[in-house]
N, C-alpha and C positions, 0 to 999 in steps of 0.2 A: 411521096414524090422525091426523087433525088435532086438536090440542088447542084447545078453545074459549078465545077471549080474554075470559074472564070470571072473577071471583074464585072461589076455592075455599072462602072463609070459613075460612082456615087456623087461626084462633085467635090469630094474631100481629097486630102492628100497627106504627104509626109509631115507637113508643118501644122496640120490641123490640131487644135487643142481639144481636150475632153469637153470643155464647156461649149466649144463650137460644134462638136459632134452631137451633143445633146440638143443644142438649139433652144427653142422655147418649150420643149416638152416638160410637162409637170409630172412628178412622180408621187404625188400625194396618195397615201393609202398603200403604196408599194413597200413590200418587205424584202430587203436584200441582205445576204450574207457575203462578206468580202474577207476571205482568209488573207492574213497578212495585210490587212487594210489600214495599217498604222505606220507604214514606211514606204518611201519611194512612190512608185506608180500606184500601189495599193492605197496609200493615203490620199493621193489625188483623186482616185476613183471614189473613195468614201466621201470626200469633200464635195465632189460634183453631184453625186446622187443625193447626198444630204441637202445641198443647197436647192435642189429641185423638189424637195418635200418628202423624200423617201425615209423610211426607218431603216437604219443600217446596223446590222449586228457584226461586230468585228471580233472574231475569236483570235486570241493571241497566245503565243508561247511564253512571252515576257510581258505580263499585264502591266507592270510598273511603267515600262517604256511606252506601252500603248496608251496608258492613261494620260501621260504627259503630252503625247502627240495629238490626242483627241480631245483635250480639255476645251470646254466651252461649246462643244457641238451637241446640241439637243437632238433627241431621237437617234443618237448613236449609242448602242449598247455594247459594252465591253464584256467579253467572255473569255474563258480559258480553253485552249486547245493545243495539243501537241500532235502533229501529224505523224510522228514516229511512234506514237503510243496508241495502239488499237483501243485500249480501255478509255483513254482520254477522248478519242473520237466518238465512241459510243455514248459516253457520258454527256458530251456537248450536244450531240444529236437528240438524245433523250430529253434533255432540258428544253431544247427548242420545240420538239414535237409536243411536249406537255403543255406548252403555251397555247396550243390549238390554232396557231396562225398559219395561213398559207405562206409559201415561200415563192415569191415571184422571180427573184434573181439570185442565182448562186454564182459568185465569181471565185473560181478556184485560182487565186492569184499568188498565194504563198509559194516560195520555192527556195532551193539552195543550188549553188553552182560551183563546180570545179574544186570541191574540197578533197582532202586526203581520204583514203579508204577507211570508212567506218561503217558499222552495221547496226541495225536495230536489234531488239531482243530476239527477233525471229530469224536473224541471219541475213536479212535483206540489205543490200547495199543502200547507203543512206540517201543518195540522190533519187534512186528509183523508188525507195520507200516513201520519201517525203513528197516528191513532185507528182508521182503517179499513184502508188498504192494507197497512200493516206487520203488523197482526194477521191479515189475510187470508192473506198469504204465510206467516206463522209457523204458522198452523193447518194450511195445506196441507202444509207440510214435516213437521209433526208427525203428520200423518194416520195413518201406519202404526202409531205407538205408541198413538194413540187407539183404533184398531180392535183392537189387541192387548189392550186392557184388558177387552174383552168386557163393556162397561157403563160407558162414559165419559160425562162431562158437560163441556160447554164453556159458560162464562158470559162474555157480552160486556157490558162496562160501557157503558151509554148514559146518557141524561139526559132530563129533561123539556125540555131545550134542543132536542130534536128538533122541538118545535113551531115553532121559528124558520124551518125550511126543509126541504123535500124535497130529494132528490138532483137536481141539475141535470146531466143526462146529456150535454147539449150543451156545457156549459162548467163542469165541476166545479172547474177550477183557476184560474178568474177571469182568463182570458186576454182575454176580450172584455168581460165585465161588471165594473163597479166592485167593488173588494174591500170586503166588510163582514165584520168579524171574527166577528160573532154569526151572520150567515147561514152563514159557513164552518163555524163550530162546530156549528150546527144540522144542516147537511148531513152532517157527519161522524157525528153522533149518530144521525141517521136511518139512515145506512149501517150503523152498528153493529147496529141492530135488524133491518134487512133481511138482514144477513149471518147473524144467528142464525136467522131464518126459513128462509133458503136452506140453511144448514148442517144444520139439523134435518131438513129434507125429504130430504136426501141421506144423512144419517147414521143415520136410524132403523133401516134394514135391518142396519146394523152395530152396533146398540145404542150409538150415539153420539147423545146428545140435547143440544140447545143452547137457551140462554135469554138474553134481554136484560134488563138491570137498570137501573132508576133508583135510585141509592142514597139520594137525598134531598138537601136543601140542607145542605152541610157546608163549613165554612171550612177548606180545605186549601191545599197549595202550588199548586193549580190556578189560584189567583187572582194568581199572581206577575206576570203581564203586565198586570194591571189597576191603575188609579190608586186612591187611597183613596176618591175620590168614586164611582168605578164600583163598588168593593167595597160601599160603604154602600148604593148604589142596588140592587145585586144582593141584598143581605141583605133590604132592604125588600120587594122584589118576591117573594123566596122566602117571606118570612113571611106574605104574603098567601095563599099556598097552605097552608103548614103551618110550624110553628116549625123553626128550624135544628136539625140533628141533631149528636150527637157522632160521632166516628169509630167508636165501638163500635156505635152505632145504624146508622150509614151502611153498615157492612159486613154488616149482618144479612141483607139480601135476597140479597146475593152468596152468603153461606154457606148460606142456605136453598135457593137454586137449585142449589148445588153438591152438597148432601148429603141433603136431606130426603126421606124416603120418600113424603111427600104428592105428590111430583112424579114418582114412579116411573111409567114408561110415557108420560110427557108431555114436551112440548117445543115449541119454535118460538113461544114467547109472550114478551110483555114484562111484567115484574114490578116492583112497587113496594110499599113498606111491607109486605114479607114476605108477599106474596100475588100472584096474577095480577091485573094491572090491568084496569080497565074500558076500554071503547072511549070515546074522547073524542067528544062530539057535534060535528058539523061546525061549528057556530057557537060553540064553547066559547070563553069569555073568560078562564077560569082554566086554567092548564096542569096538568091532572090527567088521568091515564089515558094512552092512546096514540092518536095520530092514525092514521087509516085508511091513509094513504100509507106508513106505516112497517111495516105488517104485511101488505101486499098481496103475495101469492105471485108474481104476475106481475112486479111491480117488483123483488122479491127475485131472481127469475131473471135479469132484465135487468141488475141490478147484478152478479150472479155472473159472467155472460158478459163484461161490461165489465171487471170486476176482473181476470179471467184475462188479458184482452187488455192492460190497462194494466201489469200486473206481469210478464207473460210466464210466469206460474206456473199450472199446471193441477192440479186435484185429480185423484187417481186412485182413484175409489171401488171 
């Protein structure tokens, strides 16, 4: 059943915090993986799930930094993972599968934004490689554990930055066209949404549902590649849509999508401000809601097929 891309009138909103979105729900016995779960909204997501009783695995590219951020949190397991390195992804997934545990929640939270042009060892542009292809491969490798949960949810962190660009299937890695860091970022964020649409369509029969999330405008380490002038301009543009959020508010939509009974039996939608988002009008001048190109099932299928070819990784539903 296709879930309509329209608000549920959830009763929550832009200022809702992650703890408020979770409410009194207990997560005892739940196993969650939160990529990048040691900084910014990822850290807040980890803290809230942990406080509710979940076991949270946090794979990190910089384990020392993660260890300091997660100190004192029992049932939080620190792991190593580099989303730009296919071998690292496979090794992490193999270690988790070897534990024999089901995976109830996969939060594809880690990401990079607006950096200079760099490529991974395969030649993929770094934002597309990290934000989309790395999480595509990770989810594929963890698929047996997601099915084993018999009721799993996958949350893909996107952004209203998806307004900047659709996926350019002819030249996703900027080999022919001039590199634009915001176009590259937007493409990767559109890919995150299309991946959630495609994953939900394939996962529903296995009780694996997927959601894409815009957390809101938040000042986190994502801005590390930007100049002070760019950061100021970004804040100004963000405030035209809605005020900046705290990390506690920024993690709210992620936690809602991961846990809330309002979404039982639903999936394949883009959410913001702790509700399913509206469709953005074609002539929208304010980046609110979701562009039609990002939730088009045919484009989701095209991206799925292309991602399997690019990574050499196939899902086995």
